[in-house]
C-alpha positions as CSV (number, residue, x, y, z in Angstrom):
1,M,-11.3,-23.1,-6.3
2,R,-10.5,-21.7,-2.9
3,I,-9.9,-18.2,-1.6
4,G,-7.7,-17.3,1.4
5,H,-7.1,-14.1,3.3
6,G,-4.0,-13.3,5.5
7,Y,-2.9,-10.4,7.7
8,D,0.2,-9.6,9.6
9,L,1.6,-6.6,11.5
10,H,5.0,-6.1,13.2
11,R,6.6,-3.2,15.1
12,L,9.5,-1.3,13.6
13,V,12.7,-1.4,15.7
14,E,16.3,-0.3,15.5
15,G,19.0,-2.9,14.8
16,R,17.2,-5.1,12.3
17,G,17.1,-5.2,8.5
18,L,13.8,-4.4,6.8
19,F,12.5,-7.2,4.6
20,L,9.2,-6.9,2.7
21,G,8.1,-9.3,0.0
22,G,11.4,-11.1,0.2
23,V,13.3,-8.0,-0.7
24,K,15.8,-6.1,1.5
25,I,14.6,-2.5,1.9
26,D,17.0,0.3,2.5
27,Y,15.7,1.7,5.8
28,P,17.3,2.3,9.3
29,R,14.8,0.1,11.1
30,G,13.4,-3.3,10.6
31,L,10.4,-5.4,11.7
32,L,10.5,-7.1,15.1
33,G,9.8,-10.8,14.8
34,H,11.0,-14.3,15.5
35,S,11.8,-14.8,11.8
36,D,12.9,-11.8,9.7
37,G,9.4,-10.3,10.3
38,D,8.5,-9.9,6.6
39,V,4.8,-9.0,7.0
40,V,4.1,-9.4,3.3
41,L,5.3,-13.0,3.1
42,H,3.7,-13.8,6.4
43,A,0.3,-12.5,5.2
44,I,0.7,-14.6,2.0
45,C,1.5,-17.7,4.1
46,D,-1.6,-17.2,6.2
47,A,-3.8,-16.6,3.1
48,I,-2.6,-19.9,1.5
49,L,-2.9,-21.8,4.8
50,G,-6.4,-20.4,5.3
51,A,-7.5,-21.4,1.8
52,L,-6.2,-24.9,2.5
53,G,-7.9,-25.1,5.9
54,A,-4.5,-25.8,7.3
55,G,-4.3,-23.4,10.2
56,D,-2.0,-20.4,10.3
57,I,1.6,-19.4,10.2
58,G,1.9,-19.6,14.0
59,Q,0.9,-23.2,14.0
60,H,3.4,-24.2,11.3
61,F,6.3,-22.0,12.5
62,P,5.7,-21.2,16.2
63,D,7.8,-18.5,17.8
64,S,8.5,-20.9,20.6
65,D,10.6,-23.1,18.2
66,E,14.2,-21.9,18.0
67,R,14.6,-23.6,14.6
68,F,12.7,-20.6,13.1
69,R,14.6,-17.8,14.9
70,G,15.9,-15.4,12.2
71,T,14.6,-17.6,9.4
72,P,14.1,-15.7,6.1
73,S,10.4,-15.6,5.5
74,G,11.0,-16.8,1.9
75,E,11.9,-20.1,3.4
76,L,8.6,-20.2,5.3
77,L,6.7,-19.4,2.1
78,K,8.6,-22.1,0.2
79,H,7.4,-24.6,2.8
80,V,3.8,-23.4,2.5
81,A,4.0,-23.6,-1.3
82,K,5.1,-27.2,-0.9
83,L,2.1,-27.9,1.3
84,L,0.0,-26.3,-1.4
85,L,1.3,-28.7,-4.1
86,D,1.0,-31.7,-1.8
87,E,-2.7,-30.8,-1.6
88,G,-2.9,-30.8,-5.4
89,M,-3.5,-27.0,-5.5
90,K,-1.8,-24.1,-7.2
91,V,-1.9,-20.3,-6.9
92,V,-4.0,-18.6,-9.5
93,N,-3.2,-15.2,-8.2
94,V,-2.1,-13.3,-5.0
95,D,-3.0,-9.7,-4.2
96,V,-1.1,-8.0,-1.4
97,T,-1.6,-4.6,0.2
98,V,1.3,-3.4,2.4
99,C,0.8,-0.3,4.6
100,A,3.8,1.8,5.8
101,E,4.1,5.5,6.4
102,Q,7.9,5.2,5.7
103,P,9.8,4.1,3.8
104,K,8.3,4.8,0.4
105,L,7.8,1.4,-1.2
106,A,7.2,2.3,-4.9
107,P,10.9,1.8,-5.8
108,Y,10.7,-1.8,-4.5
109,R,7.3,-2.9,-5.8
110,A,8.6,-4.6,-9.0
111,A,11.3,-6.5,-7.1
112,M,8.8,-7.6,-4.5
113,R,6.4,-8.8,-7.2
114,T,9.1,-10.7,-9.0
115,R,10.3,-12.4,-5.7
116,I,6.8,-13.3,-4.6
117,A,6.0,-14.8,-8.0
118,A,9.3,-16.8,-7.9
119,L,8.6,-18.2,-4.4
120,L,5.1,-19.3,-5.5
121,G,6.2,-20.6,-8.9
122,V,3.8,-18.3,-10.8
123,A,4.2,-15.7,-13.5
124,A,4.8,-12.1,-12.2
125,E,1.4,-11.1,-13.6
126,A,-0.2,-13.5,-11.0
127,A,1.3,-11.5,-8.2
128,S,0.0,-8.0,-7.3
129,I,1.5,-5.7,-4.6
130,K,0.1,-2.4,-3.6
131,A,1.6,0.1,-1.2
132,K,-0.4,2.4,1.0
133,T,0.1,4.8,3.9
134,N,-2.1,5.1,7.0
135,E,-2.4,8.8,6.5
136,G,-0.7,9.5,9.8
137,V,-3.3,7.5,11.8
138,G,-2.5,4.9,14.5
139,P,0.8,3.0,15.0
140,V,1.4,2.5,11.3
141,G,0.7,6.2,10.6
142,E,3.0,7.2,13.4
143,G,5.8,5.1,11.9
144,E,5.8,2.5,14.6
145,A,4.7,-0.5,12.6
146,I,4.0,-2.0,9.1
147,W,1.1,-4.2,8.2
148,A,0.1,-6.3,5.2
149,T,-2.9,-8.1,3.9
150,A,-3.0,-10.8,1.2
151,V,-5.8,-12.6,-0.7
152,V,-5.0,-15.7,-2.7
153,L,-7.1,-17.7,-5.2
154,L,-6.2,-21.3,-5.5
155,D,-7.2,-23.9,-8.0
156,E,-6.6,-27.6,-8.5
157,V,-3.4,-28.5,-10.4
């Protein structure tokens, strides 16, 4: 068995859609990034890559590579999930914490859980997503950014 941890943070900006956990969130701003900026899926990618000892998301999908500009992060996670299977490993469970002052994420939590589970090929019960605020502290608390952390447990297929 292997454990991996991932983290990501992006600034909120005007003129972009907001995607979290592979789900479009109704909000007037989105996350700035080379791809769609989905911090939830990016954190999961990094957690899996870390558990595999396979580097990080920036090594696999560099922002200097135009092929990845605007890419839905679900496509990045699908690629990482294939690497996982190629290594003879599977996800036992994934636990994500996403921190945003706004928008409120409770209405989207079930859809994010379902989407994450589908992308990883696991039961919804193996994917957990928690939403927190930063209590008004720092860039996240001031509504300037959103961050997410993820922990995954992997086992041999």
